C-alpha positions as CSV (number, residue, x, y, z in Angstrom):
1,G,8.2,-7.4,26.5
2,M,11.2,-5.1,27.1
3,K,9.6,-2.5,29.4
4,N,6.7,-2.5,31.8
5,E,3.7,-0.2,32.0
6,Y,5.8,2.4,33.8
7,N,8.6,2.4,31.1
8,G,10.9,0.5,33.4
9,V,13.1,-2.2,31.9
10,N,11.9,-5.7,32.8
11,P,14.6,-7.6,34.8
12,Q,14.0,-10.9,33.0
13,R,15.4,-11.7,29.6
14,Q,13.4,-10.7,26.5
15,P,10.6,-10.9,25.8
16,G,10.0,-10.3,29.5
17,P,6.6,-11.5,30.8
18,L,6.0,-13.2,27.4
19,V,8.8,-15.8,27.9
20,A,6.5,-18.4,29.6
21,P,3.6,-18.2,27.1
22,L,6.0,-18.1,24.2
23,G,8.0,-21.0,25.4
24,G,11.2,-19.3,24.4
25,R,13.4,-16.4,25.0
26,V,16.3,-14.2,23.8
27,D,19.6,-15.5,24.9
28,E,21.8,-12.9,23.2
29,N,21.3,-10.0,20.9
30,Y,23.7,-8.0,18.8
31,A,23.9,-5.2,16.3
32,L,25.2,-6.7,13.1
33,L,28.1,-5.4,11.1
34,H,27.4,-7.7,8.1
35,P,24.2,-9.5,6.9
36,V,23.7,-13.1,8.2
37,Q,21.8,-15.8,6.3
38,D,18.4,-17.0,7.4
39,A,16.2,-19.9,6.2
40,G,13.0,-21.6,7.3
41,E,9.4,-22.0,6.7
42,F,9.0,-18.8,4.7
43,G,12.0,-19.1,2.5
44,S,15.5,-17.8,2.8
45,G,17.3,-14.4,2.9
46,D,19.4,-12.2,5.1
47,A,19.1,-10.5,8.4
48,D,20.8,-7.2,8.7
49,I,21.2,-4.5,11.4
50,W,20.0,-6.7,14.4
51,A,19.9,-10.4,15.4
52,E,18.7,-12.1,18.5
53,R,19.8,-15.7,19.3
54,L,16.6,-17.3,20.5
55,S,16.2,-20.5,22.6
56,V,13.3,-22.8,22.9
57,R,12.1,-23.5,26.5
58,S,9.0,-25.6,25.7
59,P,8.6,-28.9,23.7
60,D,5.6,-27.4,21.8
61,T,7.4,-24.3,20.7
62,R,8.4,-24.5,17.0
63,V,11.3,-23.0,15.2
64,L,10.1,-21.2,12.0
65,L,13.4,-19.6,11.0
66,R,17.0,-20.4,11.7
67,Y,20.3,-18.6,11.1
68,G,22.3,-20.3,8.4
69,A,25.8,-21.8,8.4
70,G,28.9,-19.6,8.6
71,N,27.3,-17.1,11.0
72,G,29.5,-17.9,14.0
73,W,27.6,-17.7,17.2
74,L,24.3,-17.6,15.3
75,T,24.8,-20.7,13.1
76,G,21.8,-23.0,13.3
77,K,20.2,-21.1,16.1
78,P,16.5,-20.0,16.0
79,A,15.7,-16.6,14.6
80,M,11.9,-17.0,14.8
81,I,9.8,-19.2,17.1
82,E,6.1,-19.9,17.5
83,R,3.8,-21.5,20.1
84,H,0.2,-22.5,20.0
85,I,-1.7,-20.9,23.0
86,G,-5.4,-21.4,23.6
87,R,-7.2,-20.6,20.4
88,G,-4.3,-18.7,18.8
89,E,-0.6,-18.7,18.4
90,M,2.2,-16.4,19.5
91,A,5.3,-15.8,17.3
92,Y,8.5,-14.0,18.0
93,L,10.9,-12.8,15.3
94,G,14.4,-11.9,16.5
95,A,15.9,-10.3,13.4
96,V,15.5,-7.5,10.9
97,L,14.9,-9.5,7.7
98,D,15.6,-8.4,4.1
99,R,12.5,-7.0,2.3
100,K,11.7,-10.3,0.4
101,L,11.9,-12.6,3.4
102,M,10.1,-10.1,5.6
103,R,7.3,-9.8,3.1
104,A,7.0,-13.6,2.8
105,T,7.0,-14.0,6.6
106,V,4.4,-11.3,7.1
107,D,2.2,-12.6,4.3
108,A,2.3,-16.2,5.6
109,M,1.6,-15.1,9.2
110,A,-1.3,-12.8,8.2
111,N,-2.7,-15.6,6.0
112,K,-2.5,-18.1,8.8
113,A,-4.3,-15.6,11.1
114,G,-7.0,-14.9,8.5
115,V,-6.0,-11.3,8.1
116,T,-6.8,-9.9,4.7
117,R,-5.6,-6.7,3.1
118,A,-7.9,-3.7,2.7
119,F,-6.3,-3.2,-0.7
120,G,-4.5,-5.6,-3.0
121,P,-0.9,-5.0,-4.0
122,L,0.0,-1.4,-4.2
123,P,2.4,0.3,-6.6
124,K,5.8,1.0,-5.1
125,G,5.8,4.3,-3.2
126,V,2.0,4.3,-2.7
127,E,0.7,4.1,0.9
128,V,-2.8,3.5,2.0
129,C,-4.3,4.2,5.5
130,R,-7.7,2.9,6.5
131,R,-10.1,4.4,9.0
132,V,-13.2,2.5,10.0
133,G,-16.3,4.4,11.0
134,E,-19.9,3.4,11.7
135,G,-21.3,2.2,8.4
136,H,-18.3,3.2,6.2
137,D,-14.6,2.9,5.7
138,V,-12.3,5.8,4.7
139,F,-9.1,5.2,2.8
140,I,-6.3,7.7,2.4
141,L,-4.1,7.0,-0.6
142,I,-0.7,8.8,-0.6
143,N,1.6,8.7,-3.7
144,H,5.1,9.4,-2.4
145,N,6.5,9.1,-6.0
146,R,7.5,12.0,-8.3
147,T,5.5,10.3,-11.1
148,P,1.7,9.5,-11.3
149,A,0.6,6.0,-10.0
150,L,-2.3,3.8,-11.0
151,V,-4.0,2.1,-8.0
152,D,-6.5,-0.8,-8.4
153,L,-9.3,-0.4,-5.9
154,P,-10.7,-3.5,-4.2
155,A,-14.3,-2.1,-4.7
156,G,-16.2,0.8,-6.0
157,M,-15.6,3.9,-3.8
158,H,-16.4,7.5,-4.0
159,K,-14.0,10.4,-3.8
160,V,-14.2,12.6,-0.6
161,L,-11.1,14.7,-1.1
162,G,-8.0,14.9,-3.4
163,D,-6.7,15.0,-6.9
164,G,-7.0,11.4,-8.0
165,T,-9.0,10.7,-11.1
166,P,-10.9,7.5,-12.2
167,E,-8.8,5.5,-14.8
168,G,-10.5,2.8,-16.8
169,G,-13.6,2.2,-14.6
170,K,-14.7,2.7,-11.0
171,H,-12.1,0.2,-9.6
172,R,-9.0,2.1,-10.6
173,V,-7.7,5.6,-9.9
174,K,-4.7,7.6,-11.1
175,L,-2.9,9.4,-8.4
176,P,-0.9,12.5,-9.4
177,R,2.8,12.7,-8.4
178,E,3.0,13.3,-4.7
179,G,-0.8,13.3,-4.6
180,V,-3.2,12.4,-1.8
181,L,-6.7,11.0,-2.3
182,V,-9.4,10.3,0.3
183,L,-12.0,7.7,-0.7
184,E,-15.0,6.3,1.1
185,R,-16.7,3.0,0.9
186,K,-20.0,2.1,2.6
187,S,-19.4,-0.9,4.9
188,G,-20.4,-4.2,3.3
189,S,-20.4,-2.8,-0.3
190,S,-18.2,-3.8,-3.2
């Protein structure tokens, strides 16, 4: 909502053309020198680096997260808003949240939208990328750690490329330190 299709800055306040459907907008934004407290539907935590003071413009726009007390110009102001539109919902988050609160927020929003993970929880430092093709899915596992990592697979898969080895059955692999493994699963299989 900040720029148009020609990379020009929109003249209206953020989020530009999404203000009307969102039923809210950004009134002010600042780079933060110190973390500010946030609390709401997904728990509590801190925002750091960036904060936007949001305002609600429609009676059916809900505030999901607010800045806490003692935050000066942000105290009690919305940090995240949401509005039901047609068959879906639109949400706007105006802060960079700490890891725990961001995870809780993303998990809750994904769950609400019916989005599921391609993999379950991953070990720290392990990344997974999914590519979907006709009749099969390809997963690229990357271990950014300097130690091996055990990864639980959501289903049986076969190795296409890489150094990972099965560990305790077809649903777990051991990735070597800084290793990459490419796996394939036929669509609809488990």
